[in-house]
C-alpha positions in Angstrom: -265.1 8.9 35.8 -262.0 9.8 33.9 -259.9 12.7 35.2 -258.4 15.4 33.0 -255.2 17.3 33.6 -255.8 20.4 35.6 -255.7 23.7 33.7 -252.8 26.1 34.0 -253.2 29.8 34.7 -253.1 31.7 31.5 -256.2 33.8 32.2 -254.6 37.1 31.4 -253.6 36.0 27.9 -256.8 34.2 27.1 -258.9 37.2 28.2 -256.9 39.3 25.7 -257.3 36.9 22.9 -261.0 36.3 23.5 -261.8 40.0 23.6 -260.2 40.3 20.2 -262.7 37.9 18.6 -261.7 36.9 15.1 -260.0 40.2 14.6 -256.5 40.2 16.1 -255.6 43.7 15.1 -254.7 44.7 18.7 -252.2 41.8 18.8 -250.2 43.5 16.1 -250.4 47.1 17.4 -246.7 47.0 18.0 -246.0 46.3 14.4 -246.3 48.8 11.6 -247.8 46.9 8.7 -246.6 49.5 6.2 -243.1 48.2 6.7 -244.0 44.6 5.7 -242.0 43.4 2.7 -243.7 41.4 -0.1 -244.5 38.0 1.1 -242.2 35.2 0.1 -244.8 32.6 0.8 -248.4 32.6 -0.3 -250.5 31.3 2.6 -253.8 32.5 1.4 -254.8 29.0 0.6 -255.0 28.0 4.3 -258.6 27.4 5.5 -257.7 29.5 8.6 -256.3 32.4 6.6 -259.5 34.4 6.6 -259.9 34.0 10.3 -256.3 34.9 11.2 -255.0 36.7 8.3 -252.8 39.1 10.2 -251.3 36.3 12.3 -250.4 34.3 9.2 -248.9 37.3 7.4 -246.9 38.3 10.4 -245.4 34.8 10.8 -244.5 34.8 7.1 -242.8 38.2 7.4 -241.0 37.2 10.6 -239.4 34.1 9.1 -238.6 36.0 5.9 -236.9 39.2 6.8 -237.9 40.8 10.2 -235.5 41.4 13.0 -236.1 38.4 15.2 -234.9 40.0 18.4 -237.3 42.9 18.1 -240.4 40.9 17.0 -240.0 37.6 18.8 -242.8 38.4 21.3 -245.3 39.1 18.5 -244.1 36.0 16.6 -245.0 33.8 19.5 -248.3 35.5 20.1 -249.1 35.2 16.4 -248.3 31.5 16.4 -250.4 30.9 19.6 -253.4 32.8 18.3 -253.2 31.0 14.9 -253.1 27.5 16.4 -255.7 28.2 19.1 -258.2 29.8 16.6 -257.6 26.9 14.1 -258.2 24.3 16.7 -261.3 26.1 18.0 -262.8 26.6 14.5 -261.7 23.1 13.2 -259.6 24.7 10.5 -256.3 22.9 11.0 -256.1 21.5 7.5 -252.7 22.4 5.9 -251.5 24.1 9.1 -248.8 21.5 9.5 -247.5 22.3 6.0 -247.5 26.0 6.8 -245.6 25.5 10.0 -243.0 23.3 8.3 -242.6 25.8 5.5 -242.1 28.7 7.9 -239.9 26.5 10.3 -242.1 27.6 13.2 -240.8 24.9 15.6 -237.2 25.6 14.7 -237.7 29.4 15.3 -239.3 28.8 18.7 -236.3 26.5 19.6 -233.9 29.1 18.4 -235.6 31.8 20.5 -235.4 29.6 23.6 -231.8 28.8 23.1 -230.9 32.5 22.8 -232.5 33.5 26.1 -230.0 34.3 28.8 -229.5 31.4 31.3 -228.5 33.7 34.2 -231.7 35.6 34.6 -235.4 35.7 33.8 -236.4 39.1 32.5 -239.1 38.5 29.9 -242.1 36.4 29.1 -240.5 34.7 26.1 -240.2 31.4 27.9 -243.8 31.5 29.2 -245.1 32.5 25.7 -243.0 29.6 24.2 -244.5 27.1 26.6 -248.2 27.9 26.0 -247.5 28.2 22.2 -246.0 24.7 22.1 -249.0 23.5 24.1 -251.2 24.6 21.2 -248.8 23.5 18.5 -248.6 19.9 19.6 -252.4 19.6 19.2 -252.1 20.3 15.5 -251.4 17.1 13.7 -247.9 16.4 12.4 -246.5 19.8 13.4 -244.1 18.3 16.1 -243.5 15.0 14.3 -239.8 14.1 14.7 -239.1 17.4 16.4 -240.4 16.8 19.9 -237.2 15.7 21.5 -235.0 18.6 20.3 -237.8 21.2 21.2 -238.3 19.8 24.7 -234.5 19.7 25.2 -234.4 23.4 24.4 -237.4 24.0 26.8 -235.7 22.1 29.7 -232.3 23.8 29.2 -233.9 27.3 29.0 -236.1 26.9 32.2 -234.5 24.3 34.5 -231.0 25.8 34.4 -232.1 29.3 35.6 -230.9 30.5 39.0 -233.0 29.5 42.0 -236.1 31.6 42.9 -234.3 32.9 46.0 -231.7 34.5 43.8 -234.4 36.2 41.5 -236.2 39.5 42.1 -239.8 39.0 43.3 -241.3 39.8 40.0 -239.0 37.3 38.2 -239.7 34.6 40.7 -243.4 35.0 40.1 -242.9 34.8 36.4 -240.7 31.7 36.8 -243.5 29.9 38.8 -245.9 30.8 36.1 -243.5 29.6 33.4 -242.9 26.3 35.2 -246.6 25.6 35.5 -247.0 26.4 31.8 -244.2 23.9 31.1 -246.0 21.2 33.2 -249.2 21.7 31.3 -247.4 21.6 28.0 -245.7 18.3 29.0 -249.0 16.7 29.8 -250.5 17.9 26.6 -247.5 16.7 24.6 -247.7 13.2 26.1 -251.4 12.9 25.6 -251.0 14.0 21.9 -248.6 11.3 21.0 -249.9 8.6 18.6 -250.5 5.3 20.4 -247.7 3.7 18.4 -245.1 6.1 19.7 -246.1 6.9 23.3 -243.5 4.5 24.8 -240.6 5.8 22.6 -241.5 9.5 23.2 -241.8 9.0 27.0 -238.5 7.2 27.0 -236.8 10.2 25.3 -238.4 12.7 27.7 -237.5 10.7 30.8 -233.9 10.3 29.5 -233.5 14.0 29.1 -234.8 14.7 32.6 -232.6 12.1 34.2 -229.6 13.8 32.7 -230.6 17.0 34.5 -230.9 15.1 37.8 -227.1 14.6 37.6 -226.5 18.4 37.7 -224.2 19.7 40.4 -226.8 22.3 41.3 -229.5 21.1 43.7 -232.1 23.5 42.3 -231.7 22.0 38.8 -231.9 18.4 40.2 -235.1 19.3 42.1 -236.7 20.9 39.1 -235.9 17.9 36.9 -237.3 15.5 39.5 -240.4 17.7 39.7 -241.0 17.3 36.0 -240.5 13.6 36.3 -243.2 13.7 39.0 -245.5 15.5 36.6 -245.2 12.7 34.0 -245.4 9.9 36.6 -248.5 11.5 38.0 -250.0 11.7 34.5 -249.3 8.0 34.0 -250.9 7.0 37.4 -253.8 9.4 37.4 -255.9 7.8 34.6 -257.4 4.4 34.1 -256.7 5.0 30.4 -254.6 7.8 28.8 -257.3 9.5 26.8 -255.8 11.5 24.0 -256.0 15.3 23.9 -256.7 15.1 20.2 -258.5 12.7 17.9 -255.7 12.0 15.5 -253.3 9.1 16.0 -255.2 7.3 18.7 -258.4 6.4 17.1 -257.0 3.7 14.8 -255.2 2.1 17.7 -257.7 2.6 20.5 -256.9 4.1 24.0 -253.5 3.6 25.6 -253.8 1.7 28.9 -251.2 1.6 31.6 -250.5 -2.0 30.7 -249.5 -0.8 27.2 -246.9 1.7 28.5 -243.4 0.2 28.5 -240.6 2.6 29.5 -237.3 0.8 29.1 -235.6 3.1 31.7 -238.2 2.3 34.4 -235.4 0.8 36.5 -233.3 3.9 36.2 -236.2 6.1 37.2 -237.0 3.9 40.3 -233.3 3.8 41.3 -232.8 7.5 40.9 -236.0 8.5 42.7 -235.1 6.2 45.7 -231.7 7.9 45.9 -233.3 11.3 46.1 -236.3 10.2 48.3 -233.9 9.5 51.2 -231.8 12.6 50.7 -231.6 15.3 53.3 -232.1 18.0 50.7 -235.3 19.7 49.7 -235.4 17.4 46.7 -236.5 14.6 49.0 -240.1 15.9 49.2 -240.3 16.3 45.4 -238.8 12.8 44.9 -241.3 11.3 47.3 -244.3 12.4 45.3 -242.7 11.3 42.0 -242.0 7.9 43.5 -245.5 7.6 45.0 -247.0 8.3 41.5 -244.6 5.8 40.0 -245.6 3.2 42.6 -249.3 3.7 41.7 -248.5 3.4 38.0 -246.6 0.1 38.5 -249.4 -1.2 40.7 -251.9 -0.6 37.9 -249.8 -1.7 35.0 -248.3 -4.8 36.6 -250.9 -6.2 38.9 -250.2 -9.2 41.1 -252.5 -11.6 42.8 -252.5 -12.9 46.3 -250.4 -11.6 49.2 -248.2 -9.5 47.0 -251.3 -7.4 46.0 -252.0 -6.5 49.6 -248.3 -5.8 50.3 -248.2 -3.4 47.3 -251.4 -1.6 48.4 -249.6 -0.9 51.7 -246.7 0.5 49.8 -248.9 2.8 47.7 -250.6 4.4 50.7 -249.2 6.8 53.2 -247.0 4.1 54.7 -244.6 4.8 51.9 -243.4 7.7 54.0 -242.2 5.3 56.7 -240.4 2.7 54.6 -236.7 2.3 55.1 -234.3 2.4 52.2 -234.0 -1.4 52.2 -237.8 -2.0 52.4 -238.5 0.5 49.7 -236.0 -1.1 47.3 -237.3 -4.6 48.0 -240.9 -3.5 47.5 -240.2 -1.9 44.1 -238.0 -4.8 43.1 -240.9 -7.2 43.2 -242.7 -5.3 40.5 -239.7 -4.7 38.2 -238.5 -6.8 35.4 -235.0 -8.4 35.6 -233.4 -5.8 33.3 -235.0 -3.0 35.4 -233.6 -4.4 38.6 -230.2 -4.4 37.0 -230.7 -0.7 36.2 -231.5 0.0 39.9 -228.2 -1.7 40.8 -226.4 0.4 38.2 -227.8 3.6 39.6 -226.7 2.7 43.1 -223.1 1.9 41.9 -222.9 5.2 39.9 -224.3 7.1 42.9 -221.2 6.1 44.9 -219.2 8.5 42.8 -222.0 11.0 41.9 -221.6 14.4 43.5 -225.4 14.9 43.1 -226.0 12.1 45.7 -224.3 13.4 48.9 -225.7 10.7 51.2 -223.7 7.6 50.2 -225.5 5.4 52.8 -228.5 5.4 50.5 -226.9 3.6 47.5 -225.0 1.4 50.0 -228.2 0.2 51.5 -229.6 -0.4 48.0 -226.6 -2.5 47.1 -227.0 -4.5 50.4 -230.5 -5.5 49.2 -229.0 -6.7 45.9 -226.2 -8.6 47.6 -228.6 -10.4 49.9 -230.4 -11.9 46.9 -227.9 -12.0 44.0 -229.9 -14.5 41.9 -232.8 -12.1 41.9 -230.9 -8.8 41.5 -227.5 -9.6 39.9 -228.6 -11.4 36.8 -227.0 -9.2 34.1 -223.3 -9.9 35.0 -221.7 -8.0 32.0 -223.6 -4.8 32.6 -222.9 -4.8 36.4 -219.2 -5.7 36.1 -218.7 -3.1 33.4 -220.4 -0.5 35.6 -218.2 -1.5 38.6 -215.0 -1.2 36.7 -216.0 2.1 35.1 -216.8 3.7 38.4 -214.6 2.0 41.1 -211.5 4.1 40.6 -213.6 7.3 40.8 -215.2 6.6 44.1 -213.7 8.9 46.7 -215.0 7.4 50.0 -213.3 4.4 51.5 -216.7 2.9 52.6 -218.0 3.3 49.1 -215.0 1.5 47.6 -215.3 -1.4 50.1 -219.0 -1.8 49.3 -218.5 -1.9 45.5 -215.5 -4.2 45.9 -217.6 -6.5 48.0 -220.3 -6.6 45.3 -217.6 -7.4 42.7 -216.2 -10.2 44.9 -219.7 -11.6 45.4 -220.3 -11.7 41.7 -217.0 -13.3 41.1 -217.7 -16.0 43.6 -221.2 -16.6 42.3 -220.3 -16.7 38.6 -216.6 -16.5 37.8 -217.0 -17.6 34.1 -219.5 -14.8 33.4 -217.3 -12.3 35.1 -214.3 -13.3 33.0 -216.4 -13.1 29.8 -217.5 -9.6 30.8 -213.9 -8.6 31.2 -213.2 -9.9 27.8 -216.0 -7.8 26.3 -214.5 -4.7 27.9 -211.2 -5.5 26.2 -212.9 -4.8 22.9 -212.9 -1.1 23.7 -209.2 -0.8 23.0 -205.7 -0.8 24.6 -206.5 2.0 27.0 -209.5 0.1 28.2 -207.4 -3.0 28.9 -204.9 -0.9 30.8 -207.5 0.7 33.0 -209.1 -2.7 33.5 -205.8 -4.2 34.7 -205.2 -1.2 37.0 -208.6 -1.7 38.6 -208.2 -5.5 39.0 -204.7 -5.0 40.5 -206.2 -2.7 43.2 -208.3 -5.7 44.4 -205.9 -8.6 45.1 -208.5 -11.0 46.3 -210.7 -10.5 43.3 -207.7 -10.6 40.9 -206.6 -13.9 42.4 -210.0 -15.5 41.6 -210.1 -13.9 38.1 -206.7 -15.2 37.3 -207.6 -18.7 38.5 -210.7 -18.7 36.2 -208.6 -17.3 33.3 -206.2 -20.2 33.7 -209.1 -22.7 33.8 -210.9 -21.3 30.8 -207.7 -21.1 28.7 -206.7 -24.6 29.6 -210.2 -25.9 28.7 -210.0 -24.1 25.3 -206.4 -25.1 24.4 -205.7 -28.3 26.1 -208.9 -30.3 25.5 -208.3 -33.3 23.3 -211.7 -32.8 21.7 -210.6 -29.4 20.3 -207.2 -30.5 18.9 -208.7 -31.1 15.5 -210.1 -27.6 15.3 -207.1 -25.6 16.4 -205.9 -24.7 12.9 -209.4 -24.2 11.4 -210.7 -21.8 14.1 -207.9 -19.5 14.9 -208.2 -15.9 15.9 -207.9 -13.3 13.2 -204.9 -11.2 12.4 -203.9 -8.3 14.7 -206.1 -5.4 15.6 -209.4 -5.1 17.4 -211.2 -4.3 14.2 -210.4 -7.8 12.8 -212.2 -9.4 15.7 -215.4 -8.4 14.1 -214.8 -11.2 11.6 -215.7 -13.6 14.4 -218.9 -11.9 15.3 -220.3 -8.8 16.9 -219.5 -9.9 20.4 -218.1 -13.0 22.1 -220.6 -15.6 23.1 -219.9 -17.1 26.5 -219.2 -20.7 25.3 -218.8 -22.4 21.9 -219.6 -25.7 23.5 -220.1 -26.9 27.1 -217.2 -26.0 29.2 -215.2 -24.1 26.5 -215.0 -20.4 25.7 -215.3 -19.6 22.0 -212.3 -18.6 19.9 -212.9 -14.9 20.1 -213.3 -15.0 23.9 -210.1 -16.9 24.2 -208.3 -14.3 22.2 -209.7 -11.5 24.3 -208.5 -13.3 27.4 -205.0 -13.0 26.0 -205.5 -9.3 25.6 -206.2 -9.0 29.3 -203.5 -11.4 30.3 -201.0 -9.3 28.4 -201.8 -6.3 30.5 -202.0 -8.3 33.7 -198.6 -10.0 33.1 -196.9 -6.6 34.0 -198.2 -7.1 37.5 -196.5 -9.2 40.2 -199.7 -11.0 41.0 -199.7 -12.7 37.6 -196.3 -14.2 38.3 -197.6 -16.1 41.3 -200.1 -17.9 39.0 -197.6 -18.7 36.3 -197.8 -22.5 36.8 -201.6 -22.5 36.2 -201.1 -20.8 32.8 -198.1 -22.7 31.5 -200.0 -25.7 29.9 -202.2 -23.4 27.8 -199.5 -20.9 27.0 -197.2 -23.7 25.8 -200.0 -25.1 23.6 -200.6 -21.7 22.1 -196.9 -21.3 21.2 -197.2 -24.7 19.5 -200.6 -24.4 17.7 -201.9 -20.8 18.0 -202.2 -18.1 15.4 -199.4 -15.6 14.9 -201.3 -13.0 17.0 -201.9 -15.4 19.8 -198.3 -16.5 19.8 -197.2 -12.8 19.8 -199.3 -12.2 22.9 -197.9 -15.2 24.7 -194.4 -14.0 23.9 -195.1 -10.6 25.3 -196.6 -12.3 28.4 -193.4 -14.3 29.0 -191.3 -11.2 28.4 -193.3 -9.4 31.1 -193.3 -12.3 33.5 -189.5 -12.8 33.4 -189.1 -9.4 35.0 -191.5 -10.5 37.8 -190.1 -14.1 38.4 -187.2 -15.0 40.6 -184.3 -16.4 38.7 -184.7 -19.9 40.1 -188.3 -20.0 39.0 -187.6 -18.5 35.6 -184.8 -21.1 35.0 -187.0 -24.1 35.5 -189.5 -22.6 33.0 -186.8 -21.8 30.5 -185.8 -25.4 29.9 -189.4 -26.4 29.1 -190.0 -23.2 27.0 -187.0 -23.1 24.7 -188.1 -26.0 22.6 -191.4 -24.1 21.8 -189.5 -20.9 21.0 -187.0 -22.2 18.4 -189.6 -22.8 15.7 -190.8 -19.2 16.0 -187.5 -17.9 14.7 -188.5 -19.0 11.2 -192.0 -17.4 11.1 -192.0 -16.2 7.5 -195.2 -14.1 7.7 -194.4 -12.1 10.8 -191.1 -10.4 11.4 -192.3 -9.1 14.7 -192.8 -12.7 16.0 -189.3 -13.6 14.8 -187.8 -10.6 16.6 -189.6 -11.0 19.9 -189.0 -14.8 20.1 -185.3 -14.1 19.6 -185.2 -11.5 22.3 -187.2 -13.9 24.6 -184.6 -16.6 24.0 -181.8 -14.2 25.0 -183.6 -13.3 28.2 -184.4 -17.0 28.9 -180.7 -17.9 28.5 -179.6 -15.2 30.9 -182.1 -16.5 33.5 -180.6 -20.1 33.6 -179.1 -21.0 37.0 -176.2 -23.5 37.4 -178.4 -26.6 38.1 -180.1 -26.2 34.7 -177.1 -25.2 32.6 -176.4 -28.8 31.4 -180.0 -29.4 30.3 -180.2 -26.0 28.7 -176.9 -26.7 26.8 -178.4 -29.8 25.3 -181.5 -27.9 24.2 -179.4 -25.1 22.6 -177.7 -27.6 20.3 -180.9 -27.4 18.1 -181.0 -23.6 18.2 -177.5 -22.9 16.9 -178.3 -23.3 13.2 -181.5 -21.3 13.3 -179.7 -18.5 15.1 -176.8 -18.6 12.7 -179.1 -18.1 9.7 -181.3 -15.5 11.4 -178.2 -13.3 11.5 -178.8 -12.8 7.8 -182.4 -11.8 8.2 -183.4 -8.8 5.9 -184.9 -7.1 8.9 -182.1 -5.4 10.9 -184.1 -5.7 14.2 -184.3 -9.5 13.7 -180.7 -9.8 12.8 -179.7 -7.8 15.9 -181.9 -10.0 18.1 -180.4 -13.1 16.6 -176.9 -11.8 17.4 -177.8 -11.1 21.0 -179.4 -14.5 21.4 -176.4 -16.3 19.9 -174.1 -14.4 22.2 -176.1 -15.4 25.2 -175.9 -19.0 24.0 -172.1 -18.7 23.6 -171.9 -17.5 27.2 -174.1 -20.4 28.4 -171.9 -22.9 26.5 -168.7 -21.1 27.6 -167.7 -20.8 24.0 -165.0 -18.0 24.0 -164.1 -18.2 20.3 -167.8 -17.8 19.3 -168.1 -14.8 21.6 -164.9 -13.3 20.2 -166.2 -13.5 16.6 -169.5 -12.0 17.6 -167.9 -9.1 19.4 -165.6 -8.4 16.4 -168.6 -8.8 14.1 -166.7 -11.4 12.0 -170.0 -13.1 11.0 -168.5 -14.9 7.9 -166.4 -17.1 10.2 -169.2 -18.2 12.5 -170.2 -21.2 10.4 -166.6 -22.5 10.3 -166.3 -22.0 14.0 -169.4 -24.0 14.6 -168.2 -26.8 12.4 -164.8 -26.9 14.0 -166.2 -27.0 17.6 -169.0 -29.5 16.8 -167.3 -31.8 14.2 -169.3 -34.8 15.2 -172.6 -33.1 14.4 -171.6 -31.8 10.9 -174.0 -34.1 9.0 -176.8 -33.3 11.4 -176.1 -29.6 10.9 -176.2 -30.1 7.1 -179.6 -31.7 7.3 -180.8 -29.0 9.7 -179.7 -26.4 7.1 -181.7 -27.9 4.1 -185.1 -26.2 4.9 -183.4 -22.8 4.8 -182.6 -23.4 1.2 -186.3 -22.7 0.6 -186.5 -19.6 2.8 -188.3 -16.6 1.2 -185.4 -14.4 2.0 -182.5 -14.6 -0.5 -180.0 -13.5 2.2 -181.0 -16.6 4.3 -180.8 -18.9 1.3 -177.4 -17.6 0.4 -176.2 -18.2 4.0 -177.6 -21.8 3.9 -175.8 -22.6 0.7 -172.5 -21.1 2.0 -172.8 -23.1 5.2 -173.4 -26.4 3.3 -170.4 -25.6 1.1 -168.2 -25.2 4.1 -169.7 -28.3 5.8 -168.8 -30.5 2.9 -165.1 -30.0 3.7 -165.6 -31.3 7.2 -167.4 -34.6 6.1 -164.8 -37.4 5.8 -166.9 -40.2 4.6 -170.2 -38.8 3.4 -172.6 -41.5 2.3 -174.0 -41.3 -1.2 -177.6 -41.1 0.0 -176.9 -37.9 2.0 -174.9 -36.4 -0.8 -177.7 -37.1 -3.3 -180.2 -35.6 -0.9 -178.2 -32.4 -0.6 -177.7 -32.2 -4.3 -181.4 -32.5 -4.9 -182.1 -29.7 -2.4 -179.5 -27.5 -4.1 -180.7 -28.1 -7.7 -183.6 -25.6 -7.6 -181.3 -22.9 -6.3 -179.1 -23.2 -9.4 -181.8 -21.2 -11.1 -182.5 -18.9 -8.2 -183.6 -15.3 -9.1 -180.7 -14.0 -7.0 -177.6 -14.5 -9.0 -175.3 -14.8 -5.9 -177.4 -17.6 -4.6 -177.6 -19.4 -8.0 -173.8 -19.2 -8.7 -172.9 -20.4 -5.2 -175.3 -23.3 -5.5 -173.8 -24.3 -8.8 -170.3 -24.2 -7.3 -171.3 -26.1 -4.2 -172.9 -28.8 -6.4 -169.6 -29.2 -8.3 -167.7 -29.6 -5.1 -170.1 -32.3 -3.9 -169.7 -34.2 -7.2 -165.9 -33.9 -7.2 -163.6 -36.8 -6.0 -163.1 -37.0 -2.3 -159.3 -36.7 -2.6 -159.6 -33.2 -3.8 -162.0 -32.3 -1.1 -159.7 -33.8 1.5 -156.9 -31.5 0.4 -159.3 -28.6 0.9 -160.0 -29.9 4.4 -156.3 -30.0 5.2 -155.8 -26.5 4.0 -158.9 -25.3 6.0 -157.6 -27.1 9.1 -154.2 -25.4 8.9 -155.9 -22.1 8.6 -158.0 -22.8 11.7 -154.8 -23.8 13.7 -153.2 -20.6 12.7 -156.2 -18.6 13.9 -156.1 -20.4 17.2 -152.5 -19.5 17.6 -153.2 -15.9 16.9 -156.2 -15.8 19.2 -154.3 -17.4 22.0 -152.0 -14.3 22.2 -148.7 -16.4 22.1 -145.4 -14.8 20.9 -144.6 -15.2 17.3 -141.9 -17.9 18.0 -144.4 -20.0 19.9 -147.0 -19.5 17.2 -144.5 -20.9 14.6 -143.9 -23.9 16.9 -147.6 -24.6 17.1 -147.9 -24.4 13.3 -145.0 -26.9 12.8 -146.5 -29.4 15.3 -149.9 -29.1 13.8 -149.0 -29.6 10.2 -148.3 -33.4 10.3 -151.4 -33.9 12.6 -153.6 -32.1 10.1 -152.2 -34.1 7.2 -152.5 -37.4 8.8 -155.6 -37.0 10.9 -157.7 -33.9 10.2 -160.6 -35.1 12.3 -158.3 -35.8 15.3 -156.9 -32.3 14.9 -160.4 -30.9 14.9 -161.0 -32.5 18.3 -158.2 -30.5 19.8 -159.6 -27.2 18.6 
């Protein structure tokens, strides 16, 4: 035989209302009807109007123009009598429209929210509970409003001071109010349409769970008690028979098997935590947990030995189960996602002030760690929870336990852990910073994470099967918002063994943060292949991140280690100087070159000097970049190169900012490479910046004076490259290009005279720079003149 929810004491009120019969005049004795203003709403059409005319009229007057503080008691009584009479007489038609027009639910919510939270001095809360109990039985009245109304009820009642702090009369009224709330909760749940029972229950449990995290024990206990009321309701019936006919008939009865509460795992985890507390809440949590066990037994039956084991749990033996046994017993009847929620509750409890006994969550985590394939299936959720809570755990034992859990998960599934970290990087720069701080506090875990990072990046960037897709599947331009172009979230793999593009980009986000830590420097060799490949074939944003990583790592590396990396890295850096679409990339790559050059030790100077021969022309032209920050970085990098090459004259010109003489200085010092420098300059004739094009034309013009026997093919090639610039939109570029073309077409005798004159000038400069007395300078000039005339190239060698 089906059970029904027990009645709640409201005898005093019901006796009053029944003695009134259909005439409710005594109810309104406190209200002088002569003061009623003309009604703003005509409710005479209601079928219930003749039965409860005064109640209807009072509600209309109350919401129209009455003082709500003075007449709130009568308003609640009127609403209660109206709904009760309508339900009893079967005259509820149109009552939902009336309540909506008068905003009855909103007014009740407002009255509850205005009640003082520090004391219980009136029956308003009690009247509100029993009125809501009647209202929810009227079809459509609470539709869409249940959550906000119950939230007001919970806040108004659960947050009151403890009964011990109340006067005796107030304590009695509180007990009465709490029982009325419990009855109201049962009625509300049983009045939900079958199609919305699960969603509505989810919302109610969610609100109550929030109250279980209160710092006040009495609030936590009251919230757990209300959870117990609901779990008892779920477990106490073979079918949840509706309190009303509407909503359920078309769908049939709601059976326990039909009830699906997504936060079931959170409920189980939270109740286990409180069940083994030393506080008074333990007793309340036990009863709620017992009811939940019965509900799970009925809604998720098992055959065979498991059934007998569960029957043992649902009997009085539940009192004697240890924390571990209780967790294991419930785990067998929970779905995978619900077991994950139990683990999350245990992790959060390690920092939760509402859970004073930290041994309880620790034991729950022990159960999960003993069988990780059963409990630790949702790696992203658990990893995220660990990282969000770890730094806030105040006990040393708690930190060790959670770190052990993290280490176990990293050992079991490193790739999934790394992907989880990447997903966390989507939250923003501060999230990445916090993530790196947390990982750095766990050296053993960080070491494993970095190893996996290196492996995944190498798989993504250095696999021959992916070379053809590098340019077609690059990460988007800067900013987290642009990552959405690649999907809502990173998938773990794009194909077997390889992270997808978005995940690889997010790995760089984290590596950028980790590169500021010394631990990253120890793993640098593992990352070098993939980072070199990114500098070669990555997008501008990926290259930027790698540049930043190298900047950070140079501060962590010993000079000998940095020097060996420098020789291999400089060839990848030079092409970045000419990144037309990204000034920031040009600037950072130039600063990186400067730092790399300063880190070279003696054993690598010769190798580095050879590498720098290809960098001199790009550095020379970047001095003319329209971005001052890029030009400054180029100057610093060129100065570092001059120091490495022990080139005093170049350093002198840079220090004196005599930039117009740098090209001549380069050609005089490296006379044998003039033609090579000219060819290297040709691409800069097409540079988007007019200042760089002008510098390239000027350099070629100067270089032609240093070429003794230029072949016709090279000359033709240069003239072809210069021809478009003769019509350049910048008049200074076009005029210089025209003049340079005329020089190249002129007879070589004329050009040789120009070379002689230029040579003499250079010899004069050398004499001046040498600091010799004037007499000696003149002697140098006389000796140099015949040499310059007869053999200018030989003279150049002595410079």
